C-alpha positions in Angstrom: 0.0 0.0 0.0 1.6 3.3 -1.1 -0.5 5.2 1.4 0.9 3.3 4.4 4.5 3.7 3.1 4.0 7.5 2.6 2.4 7.8 6.1 5.5 6.1 7.6 7.7 8.6 5.8 5.6 11.5 7.2 5.7 10.0 10.7 9.5 9.8 10.5 9.8 13.3 9.2 7.5 14.6 12.0 9.4 12.7 14.7 12.8 14.0 13.4 11.5 17.6 13.2 10.0 17.5 16.7 13.3 16.0 18.1 15.3 18.6 16.3 13.5 21.5 18.0 12.3 20.1 21.4 14.4 16.9 22.0 11.3 15.1 23.2 7.9 14.0 22.0 4.9 16.0 23.2 3.2 14.8 26.4 0.0 14.1 24.5 1.6 11.8 22.0 -0.6 8.7 21.6 1.8 5.9 22.2 -0.9 3.3 22.5 -2.4 4.2 19.1 1.1 4.3 17.6 1.8 0.9 19.0 -1.4 -0.5 17.5 -0.5 1.0 14.1 2.9 -0.8 14.3 1.1 -4.0 15.1 -1.2 -3.7 12.2 1.6 -3.1 9.8 3.6 -6.0 11.1 0.6 -8.3 10.9 0.2 -7.5 7.2 2.0 -9.4 4.5 3.2 -6.3 2.6 7.0 -6.6 2.8 7.7 -3.0 1.8 5.5 -1.6 4.6 7.0 -4.0 7.2 10.6 -3.1 6.2 9.7 0.6 6.2 8.2 0.2 9.7 11.4 -1.5 10.9 13.4 1.3 9.4 11.2 3.9 11.2 11.6 2.2 14.5 15.3 1.7 14.1 15.8 5.4 13.2 13.7 6.6 16.0 14.1 4.0 18.7 16.0 6.5 21.0 12.9 8.7 21.1 10.9 6.1 23.1 11.9 5.4 26.6 10.3 4.2 29.8 6.7 2.8 29.5 6.3 3.8 25.8 9.5 2.0 24.9 8.3 -1.2 26.7 4.9 -0.8 24.9 6.1 -0.2 21.4 9.4 -2.0 21.1 9.5 -4.7 23.8 5.9 -5.9 24.1 5.2 -5.8 20.4 8.5 -6.5 18.6 10.2 -8.8 21.2 7.1 -10.3 22.7 4.3 -10.8 20.2 6.1 -10.7 16.9 9.6 -12.1 17.7 9.3 -15.3 15.7 7.2 -14.0 12.8 9.8 -11.3 12.2 13.0 -13.2 13.2 12.0 -16.1 10.8 10.3 -13.9 8.2 10.4 -15.3 4.7 11.8 -12.0 3.2 15.4 -11.4 3.9 15.0 -7.6 3.9 12.4 -7.7 6.7 14.4 -10.3 8.6 17.7 -8.3 8.3 15.9 -5.0 9.4 14.4 -6.7 12.4 17.6 -8.3 13.5 19.5 -5.0 13.2 16.8 -3.3 15.2 17.2 -5.9 17.9 21.0 -5.9 17.9 21.8 -2.2 17.5 18.9 -0.5 19.2 17.3 -2.8 21.8 20.3 -4.9 22.9 22.8 -2.1 22.8 20.5 0.2 24.8 20.0 -2.6 27.4 23.8 -3.2 27.5 24.5 0.5 28.0 21.8 0.9 30.7 23.1 -2.1 32.7 26.8 -1.1 32.5 26.3 2.4 33.9 
């Protein structure tokens, strides 16, 4: 779906712009709805949208911390969709997911426990 792909580009642009000016997302950001949107995209079979979603999360993983990070990244990607993404039939999705796990989630966890 080109509309979903374009929406993900706009969300990334918006997050990058907000982070450039304020360094944090607004207090009224709907993390629950954002997490549900991520789940719907990952549930679909459209490889382009799933890989773009992984890219969006990889690029902006540092924005989410605390409860929103657990909601969006850990509960959804590590809990519910670990095996479907880790063993995905498409190598682009699989590679993007593994990079997200290794370089964003695991590295963040390693840095937080070593401090």
